[in-house]
N, CA, C, O and the ligand as a Tripos MOL2 file, in Angstrom:
@<TRIPOS>MOLECULE
protein
  245   243    62     0     0
PROTEIN
NO_CHARGES

@<TRIPOS>ATOM
      1 N         105.8170   95.5170  129.4710 N.3       1 MET1
      2 CA        106.2830   95.4990  128.1030 C.3       1 MET1
      3 C         106.2180   94.0650  127.6550 C.2       1 MET1
      4 O         106.9210   93.2740  128.2830 O.2       1 MET1
      5 N         105.4170   93.5660  126.5760 N.am      2 PRO2
      6 CA        105.7050   92.2020  126.1180 C.3       2 PRO2
      7 C         107.1260   92.0190  125.5530 C.2       2 PRO2
      8 O         107.8030   92.8970  125.0170 O.2       2 PRO2
      9 N         107.4870   90.6530  125.7730 N.am      3 LYS3
     10 CA        108.6040   90.4740  125.3060 C.3       3 LYS3
     11 C         108.5560   90.1710  123.7230 C.2       3 LYS3
     12 O         107.6860   89.4520  123.2320 O.2       3 LYS3
     13 N         109.5070   90.7460  123.0240 N.am      4 ARG4
     14 CA        109.5610   90.5960  121.6570 C.3       4 ARG4
     15 C         110.1520   89.5000  121.2460 C.2       4 ARG4
     16 O         110.9820   89.0760  122.0490 O.2       4 ARG4
     17 N         110.0020   88.7780  120.1100 N.am      5 ASN5
     18 CA        110.4830   87.5460  119.7390 C.3       5 ASN5
     19 C         110.8350   87.4630  118.2220 C.2       5 ASN5
     20 O         110.0650   87.8690  117.3530 O.2       5 ASN5
     21 N         112.1250   86.8750  117.9500 N.am      6 LEU6
     22 CA        112.5420   86.8790  116.6540 C.3       6 LEU6
     23 C         112.3020   85.4830  116.0090 C.2       6 LEU6
     24 O         112.6050   84.4100  116.5320 O.2       6 LEU6
     25 N         111.7390   85.6480  114.8510 N.am      7 ARG7
     26 CA        111.1960   84.5910  114.1130 C.3       7 ARG7
     27 C         111.6450   84.4510  112.7590 C.2       7 ARG7
     28 O         111.3090   85.2310  111.8680 O.2       7 ARG7
     29 N         112.5480   83.2750  112.5620 N.am      8 ILE8
     30 CA        113.2570   83.1250  111.2780 C.3       8 ILE8
     31 C         112.1280   82.5030  110.2380 C.2       8 ILE8
     32 O         111.5390   81.4320  110.3880 O.2       8 ILE8
     33 N         111.9560   83.5290  109.0410 N.am      9 VAL9
     34 CA        110.8690   83.1140  108.1940 C.3       9 VAL9
     35 C         111.5770   82.3550  106.8140 C.2       9 VAL9
     36 O         110.9020   81.6840  106.0340 O.2       9 VAL9
     37 N         112.9370   82.5630  106.6700 N.am     10 LYS10
     38 CA        113.2450   82.0550  105.4910 C.3      10 LYS10
     39 C         114.8120   81.3600  105.8890 C.2      10 LYS10
     40 O         115.6720   81.8840  106.5980 O.2      10 LYS10
     41 N         114.8700   80.1860  105.2820 N.am     11 ARG11
     42 CA        116.0730   79.4420  105.4590 C.3      11 ARG11
     43 C         116.6900   78.9760  104.1190 C.2      11 ARG11
     44 O         116.0010   78.5000  103.2160 O.2      11 ARG11
     45 N         118.0420   79.1430  104.0440 N.am     12 VAL12
     46 CA        118.8070   78.3880  102.8880 C.3      12 VAL12
     47 C         119.7500   77.4900  103.3750 C.2      12 VAL12
     48 O         120.6740   77.7860  104.1320 O.2      12 VAL12
     49 N         119.4810   76.2950  102.8880 N.am     13 ARG13
     50 CA        120.2920   75.0560  103.5270 C.3      13 ARG13
     51 C         120.4000   75.0110  104.9840 C.2      13 ARG13
     52 O         121.4560   74.7710  105.5690 O.2      13 ARG13
     53 N         119.3430   75.2350  105.5240 N.am     14 ASN14
     54 CA        119.3020   75.3800  106.9890 C.3      14 ASN14
     55 C         119.9020   76.4470  107.8940 C.2      14 ASN14
     56 O         120.0830   76.3670  109.1090 O.2      14 ASN14
     57 N         120.2360   77.6740  106.9030 N.am     15 VAL15
     58 CA        120.8020   78.6530  107.4600 C.3      15 VAL15
     59 C         119.8730   79.7190  107.2950 C.2      15 VAL15
     60 O         119.3150   79.9580  106.2240 O.2      15 VAL15
     61 N         119.6710   80.4860  108.5490 N.am     16 PRO16
     62 CA        118.5920   81.5420  108.6230 C.3      16 PRO16
     63 C         119.2000   82.6800  107.7630 C.2      16 PRO16
     64 O         120.2810   83.2320  107.9680 O.2      16 PRO16
     65 N         118.2260   82.9630  106.6550 N.am     17 VAL17
     66 CA        118.5850   84.2030  105.9900 C.3      17 VAL17
     67 C         117.5680   85.3580  106.0740 C.2      17 VAL17
     68 O         117.8630   86.4530  105.5950 O.2      17 VAL17
     69 N         116.4220   85.1510  106.6500 N.am     18 ILE18
     70 CA        115.3490   86.2610  106.9590 C.3      18 ILE18
     71 C         114.8060   85.9580  108.4490 C.2      18 ILE18
     72 O         114.3850   84.8550  108.7980 O.2      18 ILE18
     73 N         114.8650   86.8890  109.1230 N.am     19 GLY19
     74 CA        114.4030   86.8370  110.3710 C.3      19 GLY19
     75 C         113.1950   88.1710  110.4490 C.2      19 GLY19
     76 O         113.3180   89.1950  109.7760 O.2      19 GLY19
     77 N         112.1190   87.9340  111.3350 N.am     20 VAL20
     78 CA        111.3220   88.9970  111.5010 C.3      20 VAL20
     79 C         110.7700   88.8990  112.8800 C.2      20 VAL20
     80 O         110.4430   87.8810  113.4910 O.2      20 VAL20
     81 N         110.7180   90.3240  113.3130 N.am     21 CYS21
     82 CA        110.2450   90.7050  114.7250 C.3      21 CYS21
     83 C         108.9620   90.4230  114.8040 C.2      21 CYS21
     84 O         108.2440   90.9660  113.9640 O.2      21 CYS21
     85 N         108.4070   89.6370  115.6780 N.am     22 GLU22
     86 CA        107.0210   89.1890  115.8300 C.3      22 GLU22
     87 C         106.2950   90.4440  116.3280 C.2      22 GLU22
     88 O         105.0660   90.4930  116.2650 O.2      22 GLU22
     89 N         106.9790   91.4070  116.7960 N.am     23 GLN23
     90 CA        106.4730   92.6050  117.4490 C.3      23 GLN23
     91 C         106.1560   93.7200  116.6860 C.2      23 GLN23
     92 O         105.1950   94.4260  116.9910 O.2      23 GLN23
     93 N         106.9330   93.9790  115.6250 N.am     24 CYS24
     94 CA        106.8390   94.9640  114.8030 C.3      24 CYS24
     95 C         107.0440   94.8060  113.5310 C.2      24 CYS24
     96 O         106.9280   95.7450  112.7430 O.2      24 CYS24
     97 N         107.3700   93.6120  113.1730 N.am     25 ASN25
     98 CA        107.3510   93.1100  111.7560 C.3      25 ASN25
     99 C         108.7300   93.5920  111.1510 C.2      25 ASN25
    100 O         108.8930   93.4420  109.9400 O.2      25 ASN25
    101 N         109.4850   94.0200  111.7250 N.am     26 THR26
    102 CA        110.8400   94.6080  111.0400 C.3      26 THR26
    103 C         111.4940   93.2540  110.5650 C.2      26 THR26
    104 O         111.5290   92.2370  111.2580 O.2      26 THR26
    105 N         112.0630   93.3860  109.1520 N.am     27 GLN27
    106 CA        112.8400   92.2570  108.9020 C.3      27 GLN27
    107 C         114.2720   92.4680  108.9160 C.2      27 GLN27
    108 O         114.7850   93.5760  108.7610 O.2      27 GLN27
    109 N         114.9400   91.3440  109.1120 N.am     28 PHE28
    110 CA        116.4540   91.3650  109.4190 C.3      28 PHE28
    111 C         117.0660   90.2980  108.4640 C.2      28 PHE28
    112 O         116.7160   89.1300  108.6350 O.2      28 PHE28
    113 N         117.9890   90.6120  107.4290 N.am     29 PHE29
    114 CA        118.7240   89.9060  106.7980 C.3      29 PHE29
    115 C         119.9540   89.3390  106.9840 C.2      29 PHE29
    116 O         120.8570   90.1370  107.2380 O.2      29 PHE29
    117 N         120.2550   88.1000  106.9240 N.am     30 GLY30
    118 CA        121.7480   87.5720  106.8490 C.3      30 GLY30
    119 C         122.3070   87.1540  105.7530 C.2      30 GLY30
    120 O         121.5920   86.9920  104.7640 O.2      30 GLY30
    121 N         123.4980   86.9270  105.6970 N.am     31 ASP31
    122 CA        124.0400   86.3330  104.5410 C.3      31 ASP31
    123 C         124.5510   84.9440  104.5390 C.2      31 ASP31
    124 O         125.6530   84.6940  105.0280 O.2      31 ASP31
    125 N         123.8180   84.0450  104.0210 N.am     32 PRO32
    126 CA        124.2030   82.7100  104.1180 C.3      32 PRO32
    127 C         125.5080   82.3780  103.7390 C.2      32 PRO32
    128 O         125.9570   81.3120  104.1610 O.2      32 PRO32
    129 N         126.2910   83.1730  102.9330 N.am     33 THR33
    130 CA        127.5510   82.8330  102.4940 C.3      33 THR33
    131 C         128.6780   83.1560  103.4070 C.2      33 THR33
    132 O         129.8330   82.8120  103.1550 O.2      33 THR33
    133 N         128.3280   83.8310  104.4880 N.am     34 GLN34
    134 CA        129.1400   84.3730  105.5990 C.3      34 GLN34
    135 C         129.4230   83.3500  106.8170 C.2      34 GLN34
    136 O         130.3460   83.4000  107.6290 O.2      34 GLN34
    137 N         128.3780   82.4110  106.7210 N.am     35 GLY35
    138 CA        128.5380   81.4730  107.9800 C.3      35 GLY35
    139 C         128.1760   82.0640  109.3210 C.2      35 GLY35
    140 O         128.2780   81.3780  110.3380 O.2      35 GLY35
    141 N         127.7260   83.3990  109.3610 N.am     36 ASN36
    142 CA        127.4240   83.8000  110.5180 C.3      36 ASN36
    143 C         125.9800   84.4600  110.5410 C.2      36 ASN36
    144 O         125.6580   85.2840  111.3980 O.2      36 ASN36
    145 N         125.1730   84.0460  109.5670 N.am     37 ALA37
    146 CA        123.8800   84.6710  109.4170 C.3      37 ALA37
    147 C         122.8830   84.7350  110.5380 C.2      37 ALA37
    148 O         122.0580   85.6240  110.7450 O.2      37 ALA37
    149 N         123.1230   83.5260  111.2960 N.am     38 GLN38
    150 CA        122.0800   83.2750  112.7200 C.3      38 GLN38
    151 C         122.6460   84.4570  113.5060 C.2      38 GLN38
    152 O         121.8340   85.2880  113.9120 O.2      38 GLN38
    153 N         123.8990   84.6230  113.7590 N.am     39 SER39
    154 CA        124.2160   85.6370  114.7720 C.3      39 SER39
    155 C         124.0680   86.9290  114.1540 C.2      39 SER39
    156 O         123.7900   87.8210  114.9550 O.2      39 SER39
    157 N         124.1660   87.2440  113.0540 N.am     40 ALA40
    158 CA        124.0010   88.4750  112.2810 C.3      40 ALA40
    159 C         122.5580   88.8930  112.4300 C.2      40 ALA40
    160 O         122.3130   90.0210  112.8590 O.2      40 ALA40
    161 N         121.6140   88.0840  112.1140 N.am     41 ILE41
    162 CA        120.2540   88.2830  112.1720 C.3      41 ILE41
    163 C         119.9700   88.6230  113.8160 C.2      41 ILE41
    164 O         119.3500   89.6040  114.2250 O.2      41 ILE41
    165 N         120.5030   87.6980  114.5390 N.am     42 GLN42
    166 CA        120.1410   87.9160  116.0060 C.3      42 GLN42
    167 C         120.7590   89.1970  116.4770 C.2      42 GLN42
    168 O         120.1410   89.7530  117.3840 O.2      42 GLN42
    169 N         121.9220   89.8170  116.0210 N.am     43 GLY43
    170 CA        122.5460   91.0490  116.2850 C.3      43 GLY43
    171 C         121.6710   92.1550  115.9750 C.2      43 GLY43
    172 O         121.4790   93.0730  116.7710 O.2      43 GLY43
    173 N         121.0890   92.0790  114.7320 N.am     44 GLN44
    174 CA        120.2770   93.0360  114.1520 C.3      44 GLN44
    175 C         118.9610   93.3380  114.9490 C.2      44 GLN44
    176 O         118.5530   94.4670  115.2180 O.2      44 GLN44
    177 N         118.2710   91.9760  115.3330 N.am     45 PHE45
    178 CA        117.2330   92.0260  116.0650 C.3      45 PHE45
    179 C         117.4080   92.6220  117.5250 C.2      45 PHE45
    180 O         116.5330   93.2840  118.0830 O.2      45 PHE45
    181 N         118.4170   92.3660  117.9780 N.am     46 ASN46
    182 CA        118.8350   92.8300  119.4590 C.3      46 ASN46
    183 C         119.0380   94.1850  119.2610 C.2      46 ASN46
    184 O         118.6500   94.9020  120.1830 O.2      46 ASN46
    185 N         119.4950   94.6790  118.3890 N.am     47 ALA47
    186 CA        119.7710   96.3530  118.3610 C.3      47 ALA47
    187 C         118.6610   97.1200  117.8140 C.2      47 ALA47
    188 O         118.6610   98.3410  117.9700 O.2      47 ALA47
    189 N         117.6070   96.4740  117.1190 N.am     48 HIS48
    190 CA        116.5440   97.3530  116.6720 C.3      48 HIS48
    191 C         115.7710   97.7640  118.0480 C.2      48 HIS48
    192 O         115.9750   97.2540  119.1490 O.2      48 HIS48
    193 N         114.7780   98.8640  117.7230 N.am     49 LYS49
    194 CA        113.7900   99.1730  118.5230 C.3      49 LYS49
    195 C         112.5690   98.9620  118.0150 C.2      49 LYS49
    196 O         112.3800   99.4260  116.8910 O.2      49 LYS49
    197 N         111.7050   98.4000  118.5230 N.am     50 CYS50
    198 CA        110.3230   98.1190  118.0420 C.3      50 CYS50
    199 C         109.5200   99.5240  117.8180 C.2      50 CYS50
    200 O         109.4040  100.3210  118.7490 O.2      50 CYS50
    201 N         108.9950   99.7670  116.5760 N.am     51 GLU51
    202 CA        108.2640  100.9250  116.4980 C.3      51 GLU51
    203 C         106.9110  100.7720  116.7630 C.2      51 GLU51
    204 O         106.4450   99.7180  116.3280 O.2      51 GLU51
    205 N         106.1050  101.5350  117.3700 N.am     52 LYS52
    206 CA        104.7080  101.4330  117.5130 C.3      52 LYS52
    207 C         103.9400  101.4220  116.2870 C.2      52 LYS52
    208 O         104.1500  102.4840  115.6990 O.2      52 LYS52
    209 N         103.1330  100.6720  115.6410 N.am     53 LYS53
    210 CA        102.4140  100.9180  114.6480 C.3      53 LYS53
    211 C         101.4270  102.1190  114.7590 C.2      53 LYS53
    212 O         100.7670  102.3640  115.7690 O.2      53 LYS53
    213 N         101.4020  102.8590  113.5750 N.am     54 VAL54
    214 CA        100.4810  103.9860  113.5470 C.3      54 VAL54
    215 C          99.1620  103.4940  113.0100 C.2      54 VAL54
    216 O          99.1150  102.8930  111.9370 O.2      54 VAL54
    217 N          98.1300  103.7290  113.7070 N.am     55 ALA55
    218 CA         96.8020  103.3020  113.0520 C.3      55 ALA55
    219 C          96.5490  103.8310  111.7020 C.2      55 ALA55
    220 O          96.7120  105.0210  111.4320 O.2      55 ALA55
    221 N          96.1570  102.9630  110.8670 N.am     56 GLU56
    222 CA         95.9300  103.4830  109.5140 C.3      56 GLU56
    223 C          94.6330  104.8300  109.4280 C.2      56 GLU56
    224 O          94.4340  105.7100  108.5900 O.2      56 GLU56
    225 N          94.0340  104.5180  110.5300 N.am     57 THR57
    226 CA         92.9280  105.4260  110.3580 C.3      57 THR57
    227 C          93.2140  106.8160  110.9970 C.2      57 THR57
    228 O          92.4970  107.8130  110.9160 O.2      57 THR57
    229 N          94.5310  106.6750  111.7200 N.am     58 SER58
    230 CA         94.8260  108.2010  112.4660 C.3      58 SER58
    231 C          95.0920  109.2470  111.3290 C.2      58 SER58
    232 O          95.4330  108.9820  110.1760 O.2      58 SER58
    233 N          94.8930  110.3650  111.8170 N.am     59 ALA59
    234 CA         95.0110  111.5510  110.8290 C.3      59 ALA59
    235 C          96.4370  111.9240  110.6890 C.2      59 ALA59
    236 O          97.0860  112.1730  111.7050 O.2      59 ALA59
    237 N          96.9810  111.9830  109.5130 N.am     60 ARG60
    238 CA         98.3770  112.3390  109.3330 C.3      60 ARG60
    239 C          98.2230  113.3760  108.3340 C.2      60 ARG60
    240 O          97.4620  113.2320  107.3780 O.2      60 ARG60
    241 N          98.9940  114.5260  108.5420 N.am     61 ALA61
    242 CA         98.8220  115.7340  107.6960 C.3      61 ALA61
    243 C          99.4770  115.5630  106.1350 C.2      61 ALA61
    244 O          99.4040  116.4910  105.3300 O.2      61 ALA61
    245 ZN        110.5330   94.7350  116.7820 Zn       62 ZN62
@<TRIPOS>BOND
     1     1     2 1
     2     2     3 1
     3     3     4 2
     4     3     5 am
     5     5     6 1
     6     6     7 1
     7     7     8 2
     8     7     9 am
     9     9    10 1
    10    10    11 1
    11    11    12 2
    12    11    13 am
    13    13    14 1
    14    14    15 1
    15    15    16 2
    16    15    17 am
    17    17    18 1
    18    18    19 1
    19    19    20 2
    20    19    21 am
    21    21    22 1
    22    22    23 1
    23    23    24 2
    24    23    25 am
    25    25    26 1
    26    26    27 1
    27    27    28 2
    28    27    29 am
    29    29    30 1
    30    30    31 1
    31    31    32 2
    32    31    33 am
    33    33    34 1
    34    34    35 1
    35    35    36 2
    36    35    37 am
    37    37    38 1
    38    38    39 1
    39    39    40 2
    40    39    41 am
    41    41    42 1
    42    42    43 1
    43    43    44 2
    44    43    45 am
    45    45    46 1
    46    46    47 1
    47    47    48 2
    48    47    49 am
    49    49    50 1
    50    50    51 1
    51    51    52 2
    52    51    53 am
    53    53    54 1
    54    54    55 1
    55    55    56 2
    56    55    57 am
    57    57    58 1
    58    58    59 1
    59    59    60 2
    60    59    61 am
    61    61    62 1
    62    62    63 1
    63    63    64 2
    64    63    65 am
    65    65    66 1
    66    66    67 1
    67    67    68 2
    68    67    69 am
    69    69    70 1
    70    70    71 1
    71    71    72 2
    72    71    73 am
    73    73    74 1
    74    74    75 1
    75    75    76 2
    76    75    77 am
    77    77    78 1
    78    78    79 1
    79    79    80 2
    80    79    81 am
    81    81    82 1
    82    82    83 1
    83    83    84 2
    84    83    85 am
    85    85    86 1
    86    86    87 1
    87    87    88 2
    88    87    89 am
    89    89    90 1
    90    90    91 1
    91    91    92 2
    92    91    93 am
    93    93    94 1
    94    94    95 1
    95    95    96 2
    96    95    97 am
    97    97    98 1
    98    98    99 1
    99    99   100 2
   100    99   101 am
   101   101   102 1
   102   102   103 1
   103   103   104 2
   104   103   105 am
   105   105   106 1
   106   106   107 1
   107   107   108 2
   108   107   109 am
   109   109   110 1
   110   110   111 1
   111   111   112 2
   112   111   113 am
   113   113   114 1
   114   114   115 1
   115   115   116 2
   116   115   117 am
   117   117   118 1
   118   118   119 1
   119   119   120 2
   120   119   121 am
   121   121   122 1
   122   122   123 1
   123   123   124 2
   124   123   125 am
   125   125   126 1
   126   126   127 1
   127   127   128 2
   128   127   129 am
   129   129   130 1
   130   130   131 1
   131   131   132 2
   132   131   133 am
   133   133   134 1
   134   134   135 1
   135   135   136 2
   136   135   137 am
   137   137   138 1
   138   138   139 1
   139   139   140 2
   140   139   141 am
   141   141   142 1
   142   142   143 1
   143   143   144 2
   144   143   145 am
   145   145   146 1
   146   146   147 1
   147   147   148 2
   148   147   149 am
   149   149   150 1
   150   150   151 1
   151   151   152 2
   152   151   153 am
   153   153   154 1
   154   154   155 1
   155   155   156 2
   156   155   157 am
   157   157   158 1
   158   158   159 1
   159   159   160 2
   160   159   161 am
   161   161   162 1
   162   162   163 1
   163   163   164 2
   164   163   165 am
   165   165   166 1
   166   166   167 1
   167   167   168 2
   168   167   169 am
   169   169   170 1
   170   170   171 1
   171   171   172 2
   172   171   173 am
   173   173   174 1
   174   174   175 1
   175   175   176 2
   176   175   177 am
   177   177   178 1
   178   178   179 1
   179   179   180 2
   180   179   181 am
   181   181   182 1
   182   182   183 1
   183   183   184 2
   184   183   185 am
   185   185   186 1
   186   186   187 1
   187   187   188 2
   188   187   189 am
   189   189   190 1
   190   190   191 1
   191   191   192 2
   192   191   193 am
   193   193   194 1
   194   194   195 1
   195   195   196 2
   196   195   197 am
   197   197   198 1
   198   198   199 1
   199   199   200 2
   200   199   201 am
   201   201   202 1
   202   202   203 1
   203   203   204 2
   204   203   205 am
   205   205   206 1
   206   206   207 1
   207   207   208 2
   208   207   209 am
   209   209   210 1
   210   210   211 1
   211   211   212 2
   212   211   213 am
   213   213   214 1
   214   214   215 1
   215   215   216 2
   216   215   217 am
   217   217   218 1
   218   218   219 1
   219   219   220 2
   220   219   221 am
   221   221   222 1
   222   222   223 1
   223   223   224 2
   224   223   225 am
   225   225   226 1
   226   226   227 1
   227   227   228 2
   228   227   229 am
   229   229   230 1
   230   230   231 1
   231   231   232 2
   232   231   233 am
   233   233   234 1
   234   234   235 1
   235   235   236 2
   236   235   237 am
   237   237   238 1
   238   238   239 1
   239   239   240 2
   240   239   241 am
   241   241   242 1
   242   242   243 1
   243   243   244 2
@<TRIPOS>SUBSTRUCTURE
     1 MET1         2 RESIDUE 1 A MET
     2 PRO2         6 RESIDUE 1 A PRO
     3 LYS3        10 RESIDUE 1 A LYS
     4 ARG4        14 RESIDUE 1 A ARG
     5 ASN5        18 RESIDUE 1 A ASN
     6 LEU6        22 RESIDUE 1 A LEU
     7 ARG7        26 RESIDUE 1 A ARG
     8 ILE8        30 RESIDUE 1 A ILE
     9 VAL9        34 RESIDUE 1 A VAL
    10 LYS10       38 RESIDUE 1 A LYS
    11 ARG11       42 RESIDUE 1 A ARG
    12 VAL12       46 RESIDUE 1 A VAL
    13 ARG13       50 RESIDUE 1 A ARG
    14 ASN14       54 RESIDUE 1 A ASN
    15 VAL15       58 RESIDUE 1 A VAL
    16 PRO16       62 RESIDUE 1 A PRO
    17 VAL17       66 RESIDUE 1 A VAL
    18 ILE18       70 RESIDUE 1 A ILE
    19 GLY19       74 RESIDUE 1 A GLY
    20 VAL20       78 RESIDUE 1 A VAL
    21 CYS21       82 RESIDUE 1 A CYS
    22 GLU22       86 RESIDUE 1 A GLU
    23 GLN23       90 RESIDUE 1 A GLN
    24 CYS24       94 RESIDUE 1 A CYS
    25 ASN25       98 RESIDUE 1 A ASN
    26 THR26      102 RESIDUE 1 A THR
    27 GLN27      106 RESIDUE 1 A GLN
    28 PHE28      110 RESIDUE 1 A PHE
    29 PHE29      114 RESIDUE 1 A PHE
    30 GLY30      118 RESIDUE 1 A GLY
    31 ASP31      122 RESIDUE 1 A ASP
    32 PRO32      126 RESIDUE 1 A PRO
    33 THR33      130 RESIDUE 1 A THR
    34 GLN34      134 RESIDUE 1 A GLN
    35 GLY35      138 RESIDUE 1 A GLY
    36 ASN36      142 RESIDUE 1 A ASN
    37 ALA37      146 RESIDUE 1 A ALA
    38 GLN38      150 RESIDUE 1 A GLN
    39 SER39      154 RESIDUE 1 A SER
    40 ALA40      158 RESIDUE 1 A ALA
    41 ILE41      162 RESIDUE 1 A ILE
    42 GLN42      166 RESIDUE 1 A GLN
    43 GLY43      170 RESIDUE 1 A GLY
    44 GLN44      174 RESIDUE 1 A GLN
    45 PHE45      178 RESIDUE 1 A PHE
    46 ASN46      182 RESIDUE 1 A ASN
    47 ALA47      186 RESIDUE 1 A ALA
    48 HIS48      190 RESIDUE 1 A HIS
    49 LYS49      194 RESIDUE 1 A LYS
    50 CYS50      198 RESIDUE 1 A CYS
    51 GLU51      202 RESIDUE 1 A GLU
    52 LYS52      206 RESIDUE 1 A LYS
    53 LYS53      210 RESIDUE 1 A LYS
    54 VAL54      214 RESIDUE 1 A VAL
    55 ALA55      218 RESIDUE 1 A ALA
    56 GLU56      222 RESIDUE 1 A GLU
    57 THR57      226 RESIDUE 1 A THR
    58 SER58      230 RESIDUE 1 A SER
    59 ALA59      234 RESIDUE 1 A ALA
    60 ARG60      238 RESIDUE 1 A ARG
    61 ALA61      242 RESIDUE 1 A ALA
    62 ZN62       245 GROUP 0 **** ****
């Protein structure tokens, strides 16, 4: 299983506010006013499960 990676895509005053999972593109949001945005995003990232992408062409009822 490939190792998933958290990428910070947006920062406010050097504080990460939006992170995205490079594996499944799920986004995680931190609150820059709380002072723990980094750990909040990291915590959401650690807790989420990557979902396999469903191919656009696959038949769905
Ligand atoms: Zn993921």
